[in-house]
TORZAVO-71424 format. One record per residue (C-alpha): residue number from 1; chain; x, y, z. Coordinates in steps of 0.1 Angstrom, whole numbers, plus 5000, padded with zeros to 4 digits. Layout:
% residues N
- NUM, A, X, Y, Z
...
***
This chain:
% residues 353
- 1, A, 1985, 2928, 8387
- 2, A, 1974, 2932, 8351
- 3, A, 1970, 2970, 8337
- 4, A, 1940, 2975, 8315
- 5, A, 1931, 3001, 8291
- 6, A, 1896, 3017, 8294
- 7, A, 1883, 3029, 8260
- 8, A, 1846, 3033, 8269
- 9, A, 1821, 3036, 8298
- 10, A, 1809, 3000, 8288
- 11, A, 1844, 2990, 8294
- 12, A, 1847, 3007, 8327
- 13, A, 1812, 2987, 8337
- 14, A, 1830, 2955, 8325
- 15, A, 1862, 2961, 8344
- 16, A, 1842, 2970, 8377
- 17, A, 1823, 2937, 8373
- 18, A, 1854, 2917, 8370
- 19, A, 1870, 2932, 8398
- 20, A, 1841, 2923, 8420
- 21, A, 1842, 2891, 8407
- 22, A, 1877, 2887, 8415
- 23, A, 1872, 2900, 8451
- 24, A, 1846, 2875, 8458
- 25, A, 1867, 2844, 8443
- 26, A, 1898, 2854, 8465
- 27, A, 1913, 2882, 8446
- 28, A, 1909, 2919, 8453
- 29, A, 1933, 2946, 8458
- 30, A, 1965, 2944, 8478
- 31, A, 1961, 2980, 8492
- 32, A, 1921, 2982, 8495
- 33, A, 1896, 2960, 8510
- 34, A, 1882, 2943, 8543
- 35, A, 1897, 2918, 8557
- 36, A, 1890, 2893, 8588
- 37, A, 1916, 2880, 8611
- 38, A, 1905, 2850, 8633
- 39, A, 1927, 2846, 8662
- 40, A, 1932, 2841, 8700
- 41, A, 1910, 2860, 8724
- 42, A, 1916, 2883, 8757
- 43, A, 1950, 2897, 8761
- 44, A, 1965, 2884, 8729
- 45, A, 1939, 2901, 8709
- 46, A, 1943, 2934, 8729
- 47, A, 1980, 2936, 8725
- 48, A, 1980, 2924, 8688
- 49, A, 1955, 2950, 8680
- 50, A, 1975, 2976, 8697
- 51, A, 2010, 2968, 8684
- 52, A, 2002, 2952, 8651
- 53, A, 1966, 2959, 8638
- 54, A, 1962, 2996, 8647
- 55, A, 1997, 3006, 8632
- 56, A, 1987, 2986, 8597
- 57, A, 1955, 3005, 8594
- 58, A, 1977, 3037, 8596
- 59, A, 1998, 3025, 8569
- 60, A, 1970, 3012, 8546
- 61, A, 1941, 3033, 8556
- 62, A, 1920, 3016, 8527
- 63, A, 1923, 2983, 8543
- 64, A, 1898, 2979, 8571
- 65, A, 1909, 2949, 8597
- 66, A, 1881, 2930, 8617
- 67, A, 1891, 2906, 8643
- 68, A, 1874, 2874, 8649
- 69, A, 1882, 2861, 8685
- 70, A, 1883, 2822, 8690
- 71, A, 1893, 2805, 8722
- 72, A, 1919, 2782, 8706
- 73, A, 1934, 2771, 8679
- 74, A, 1912, 2741, 8679
- 75, A, 1882, 2763, 8680
- 76, A, 1899, 2783, 8652
- 77, A, 1903, 2752, 8630
- 78, A, 1867, 2740, 8636
- 79, A, 1854, 2775, 8624
- 80, A, 1871, 2774, 8594
- 81, A, 1861, 2736, 8586
- 82, A, 1824, 2748, 8590
- 83, A, 1827, 2778, 8566
- 84, A, 1852, 2759, 8542
- 85, A, 1827, 2760, 8513
- 86, A, 1818, 2798, 8517
- 87, A, 1847, 2815, 8538
- 88, A, 1842, 2848, 8556
- 89, A, 1880, 2847, 8572
- 90, A, 1909, 2859, 8554
- 91, A, 1938, 2851, 8580
- 92, A, 1941, 2830, 8607
- 93, A, 1966, 2828, 8635
- 94, A, 1969, 2795, 8652
- 95, A, 1995, 2770, 8666
- 96, A, 2013, 2752, 8641
- 97, A, 2005, 2717, 8650
- 98, A, 1971, 2726, 8642
- 99, A, 1977, 2746, 8609
- 100, A, 1996, 2718, 8596
- 101, A, 1963, 2700, 8598
- 102, A, 1948, 2728, 8582
- 103, A, 1973, 2731, 8553
- 104, A, 1966, 2693, 8547
- 105, A, 1927, 2695, 8548
- 106, A, 1932, 2724, 8519
- 107, A, 1917, 2750, 8542
- 108, A, 1946, 2774, 8535
- 109, A, 1964, 2786, 8506
- 110, A, 2000, 2791, 8498
- 111, A, 2015, 2828, 8499
- 112, A, 2025, 2846, 8469
- 113, A, 2061, 2856, 8475
- 114, A, 2056, 2889, 8456
- 115, A, 2030, 2898, 8481
- 116, A, 2047, 2886, 8512
- 117, A, 2085, 2892, 8506
- 118, A, 2090, 2892, 8543
- 119, A, 2085, 2855, 8546
- 120, A, 2119, 2852, 8534
- 121, A, 2134, 2866, 8564
- 122, A, 2115, 2844, 8588
- 123, A, 2137, 2822, 8610
- 124, A, 2141, 2784, 8595
- 125, A, 2124, 2771, 8624
- 126, A, 2094, 2790, 8615
- 127, A, 2091, 2785, 8576
- 128, A, 2067, 2763, 8559
- 129, A, 2089, 2743, 8532
- 130, A, 2056, 2743, 8510
- 131, A, 2051, 2777, 8511
- 132, A, 2020, 2782, 8533
- 133, A, 2019, 2803, 8565
- 134, A, 2050, 2810, 8584
- 135, A, 2057, 2812, 8619
- 136, A, 2045, 2849, 8633
- 137, A, 2053, 2843, 8668
- 138, A, 2076, 2820, 8687
- 139, A, 2068, 2814, 8725
- 140, A, 2083, 2793, 8750
- 141, A, 2077, 2770, 8781
- 142, A, 2087, 2787, 8814
- 143, A, 2076, 2786, 8849
- 144, A, 2056, 2807, 8870
- 145, A, 2056, 2807, 8908
- 146, A, 2050, 2830, 8934
- 147, A, 2068, 2841, 8972
- 148, A, 2062, 2803, 8984
- 149, A, 2087, 2795, 8961
- 150, A, 2122, 2803, 8974
- 151, A, 2147, 2802, 8959
- 152, A, 2135, 2811, 8929
- 153, A, 2135, 2781, 8901
- 154, A, 2160, 2778, 8877
- 155, A, 2151, 2744, 8862
- 156, A, 2125, 2721, 8857
- 157, A, 2136, 2700, 8883
- 158, A, 2122, 2723, 8908
- 159, A, 2088, 2712, 8898
- 160, A, 2097, 2677, 8917
- 161, A, 2109, 2697, 8947
- 162, A, 2089, 2679, 8978
- 163, A, 2083, 2715, 8993
- 164, A, 2059, 2720, 8966
- 165, A, 2037, 2686, 8968
- 166, A, 2002, 2692, 8958
- 167, A, 2010, 2728, 8950
- 168, A, 2022, 2721, 8911
- 169, A, 2001, 2725, 8881
- 170, A, 2009, 2712, 8848
- 171, A, 1985, 2713, 8820
- 172, A, 1980, 2678, 8807
- 173, A, 1980, 2667, 8769
- 174, A, 1963, 2671, 8745
- 175, A, 1972, 2707, 8756
- 176, A, 2005, 2713, 8738
- 177, A, 2020, 2728, 8775
- 178, A, 2020, 2695, 8789
- 179, A, 2033, 2678, 8757
- 180, A, 2060, 2702, 8757
- 181, A, 2072, 2693, 8793
- 182, A, 2069, 2657, 8783
- 183, A, 2091, 2665, 8752
- 184, A, 2116, 2683, 8770
- 185, A, 2120, 2656, 8795
- 186, A, 2121, 2629, 8770
- 187, A, 2150, 2648, 8750
- 188, A, 2169, 2651, 8781
- 189, A, 2167, 2613, 8788
- 190, A, 2177, 2608, 8752
- 191, A, 2144, 2597, 8738
- 192, A, 2127, 2606, 8702
- 193, A, 2095, 2617, 8688
- 194, A, 2090, 2581, 8681
- 195, A, 2093, 2569, 8717
- 196, A, 2086, 2594, 8743
- 197, A, 2085, 2565, 8771
- 198, A, 2115, 2583, 8789
- 199, A, 2094, 2616, 8792
- 200, A, 2063, 2596, 8804
- 201, A, 2082, 2579, 8830
- 202, A, 2099, 2612, 8842
- 203, A, 2062, 2629, 8844
- 204, A, 2049, 2598, 8861
- 205, A, 2070, 2606, 8891
- 206, A, 2060, 2642, 8892
- 207, A, 2022, 2632, 8891
- 208, A, 2018, 2627, 8928
- 209, A, 2028, 2662, 8933
- 210, A, 2005, 2676, 8909
- 211, A, 1973, 2694, 8921
- 212, A, 1959, 2696, 8890
- 213, A, 1963, 2688, 8853
- 214, A, 1935, 2707, 8842
- 215, A, 1934, 2741, 8859
- 216, A, 1901, 2761, 8863
- 217, A, 1901, 2790, 8858
- 218, A, 1939, 2789, 8849
- 219, A, 1972, 2782, 8863
- 220, A, 1981, 2822, 8863
- 221, A, 1951, 2831, 8886
- 222, A, 1961, 2802, 8908
- 223, A, 1998, 2807, 8911
- 224, A, 1990, 2844, 8917
- 225, A, 1962, 2838, 8945
- 226, A, 1985, 2814, 8963
- 227, A, 1964, 2784, 8954
- 228, A, 1993, 2767, 8940
- 229, A, 2028, 2777, 8942
- 230, A, 2046, 2766, 8908
- 231, A, 2034, 2758, 8873
- 232, A, 2043, 2755, 8837
- 233, A, 2032, 2781, 8813
- 234, A, 2035, 2800, 8784
- 235, A, 2063, 2828, 8786
- 236, A, 2044, 2857, 8767
- 237, A, 2013, 2855, 8789
- 238, A, 2031, 2846, 8819
- 239, A, 2051, 2878, 8815
- 240, A, 2022, 2899, 8807
- 241, A, 2001, 2887, 8838
- 242, A, 2035, 2893, 8860
- 243, A, 2038, 2930, 8851
- 244, A, 2000, 2932, 8861
- 245, A, 2005, 2913, 8895
- 246, A, 2021, 2939, 8919
- 247, A, 2051, 2913, 8923
- 248, A, 2027, 2885, 8933
- 249, A, 2034, 2864, 8901
- 250, A, 2069, 2858, 8890
- 251, A, 2084, 2842, 8861
- 252, A, 2116, 2821, 8856
- 253, A, 2129, 2811, 8821
- 254, A, 2146, 2780, 8832
- 255, A, 2185, 2776, 8826
- 256, A, 2174, 2741, 8810
- 257, A, 2161, 2730, 8777
- 258, A, 2131, 2744, 8765
- 259, A, 2105, 2744, 8734
- 260, A, 2095, 2771, 8711
- 261, A, 2056, 2769, 8711
- 262, A, 2049, 2785, 8670
- 263, A, 2019, 2805, 8659
- 264, A, 2014, 2806, 8623
- 265, A, 1998, 2835, 8601
- 266, A, 1980, 2816, 8575
- 267, A, 1959, 2829, 8542
- 268, A, 1926, 2812, 8542
- 269, A, 1919, 2793, 8510
- 270, A, 1895, 2813, 8489
- 271, A, 1896, 2843, 8511
- 272, A, 1874, 2871, 8501
- 273, A, 1902, 2894, 8500
- 274, A, 1936, 2876, 8498
- 275, A, 1953, 2902, 8479
- 276, A, 1949, 2926, 8512
- 277, A, 1952, 2895, 8533
- 278, A, 1986, 2892, 8523
- 279, A, 1994, 2927, 8525
- 280, A, 1985, 2925, 8562
- 281, A, 2005, 2891, 8565
- 282, A, 2035, 2907, 8550
- 283, A, 2031, 2940, 8575
- 284, A, 2028, 2911, 8605
- 285, A, 2059, 2895, 8596
- 286, A, 2080, 2927, 8589
- 287, A, 2109, 2938, 8613
- 288, A, 2092, 2965, 8629
- 289, A, 2058, 2948, 8634
- 290, A, 2075, 2920, 8648
- 291, A, 2098, 2939, 8673
- 292, A, 2064, 2961, 8684
- 293, A, 2050, 2929, 8695
- 294, A, 2078, 2912, 8715
- 295, A, 2081, 2948, 8733
- 296, A, 2045, 2947, 8740
- 297, A, 2036, 2912, 8750
- 298, A, 2071, 2893, 8750
- 299, A, 2066, 2868, 8722
- 300, A, 2099, 2861, 8707
- 301, A, 2102, 2878, 8672
- 302, A, 2103, 2852, 8641
- 303, A, 2116, 2875, 8614
- 304, A, 2155, 2874, 8618
- 305, A, 2160, 2909, 8614
- 306, A, 2136, 2925, 8640
- 307, A, 2153, 2944, 8666
- 308, A, 2132, 2945, 8697
- 309, A, 2144, 2963, 8727
- 310, A, 2171, 2944, 8747
- 311, A, 2152, 2945, 8778
- 312, A, 2121, 2925, 8760
- 313, A, 2141, 2904, 8743
- 314, A, 2159, 2894, 8775
- 315, A, 2126, 2883, 8790
- 316, A, 2125, 2857, 8760
- 317, A, 2140, 2824, 8752
- 318, A, 2154, 2840, 8721
- 319, A, 2178, 2858, 8741
- 320, A, 2212, 2847, 8727
- 321, A, 2221, 2835, 8760
- 322, A, 2193, 2813, 8761
- 323, A, 2188, 2806, 8727
- 324, A, 2211, 2775, 8726
- 325, A, 2184, 2755, 8749
- 326, A, 2157, 2757, 8726
- 327, A, 2152, 2723, 8712
- 328, A, 2143, 2718, 8675
- 329, A, 2110, 2699, 8673
- 330, A, 2092, 2689, 8643
- 331, A, 2055, 2699, 8651
- 332, A, 2043, 2683, 8619
- 333, A, 2051, 2649, 8630
- 334, A, 2043, 2653, 8665
- 335, A, 2009, 2664, 8657
- 336, A, 2008, 2627, 8644
- 337, A, 2013, 2614, 8678
- 338, A, 1988, 2633, 8692
- 339, A, 1960, 2610, 8701
- 340, A, 1986, 2583, 8713
- 341, A, 2004, 2607, 8734
- 342, A, 1969, 2619, 8749
- 343, A, 1962, 2582, 8759
- 344, A, 1995, 2578, 8775
- 345, A, 1990, 2606, 8796
- 346, A, 1955, 2594, 8807
- 347, A, 1968, 2560, 8813
- 348, A, 2001, 2564, 8830
- 349, A, 2007, 2599, 8841
- 350, A, 1973, 2613, 8852
- 351, A, 1964, 2581, 8868
- 352, A, 1993, 2581, 8892
- 353, A, 1981, 2615, 8907
***
């Protein structure tokens, strides 16, 4: 920041006007202001507010945080596009495959390394090579099940067990859960991002066992209620719901290949308070905030210096014993195949159910 020497009342007025103009154009102070964060609704919002936002406001009492909840990353992106010429949001949390679209659409700005030094400590899998928003959480695909599944599932192959025919839930592409399962099976069979035919063929054999490819209300509710027995799900939500289910919902992190789902934290281009927004982003990427959120909701930390509890880490795929099973996926490249893969699902997989 520049240092100004104030020599008159007129100078004070001029500087005040300049400061106001700077804030409106995306500048502002790194230690005060009002920022709006747009991110997932529901239990993510509740837990993120408790573990990250509230402690941030204690540390930076002159920065007020507002949370704008959206149902999905697609809704997040649509809202940002609608307000592109007059942004009201400062920070956006969304899936990396969608934030890549935001970067390419000039919806996001590159971070200032001086304001966000913690970005340097992010796991290489979560860094953006061009300087845009990095990963703020790692999640992974898991299996959820109930007491009807015995013994406990240990690999994705358990989805194909004839005992559970008609009681399996798989969320289909374009949902990233279905895409992830396809990529896992494809990689196990020697396929690549450019040729997912082996993964498609494998899931085609699962289709007759699938109760629904588009669960309503959701797989967590259906499995817990016994309307389905086994499903794919995201670990963080699965662990959270399981803890509240009195043992009715269980989680298995397969001893098998899996994939990190990556949520990025992004600075909106021309954000009303970009300096304060980057102060928040830096805090959200800090070892302390990362550890607290892992301990609270079991998202794996992205900061390599974060030290969550041993118990919480063991309930994620970032546990050293499980990390070797995580596949590296170029989600930016995967996003370019989204429409084609969705058509493959509809034509070759879902049609066989």
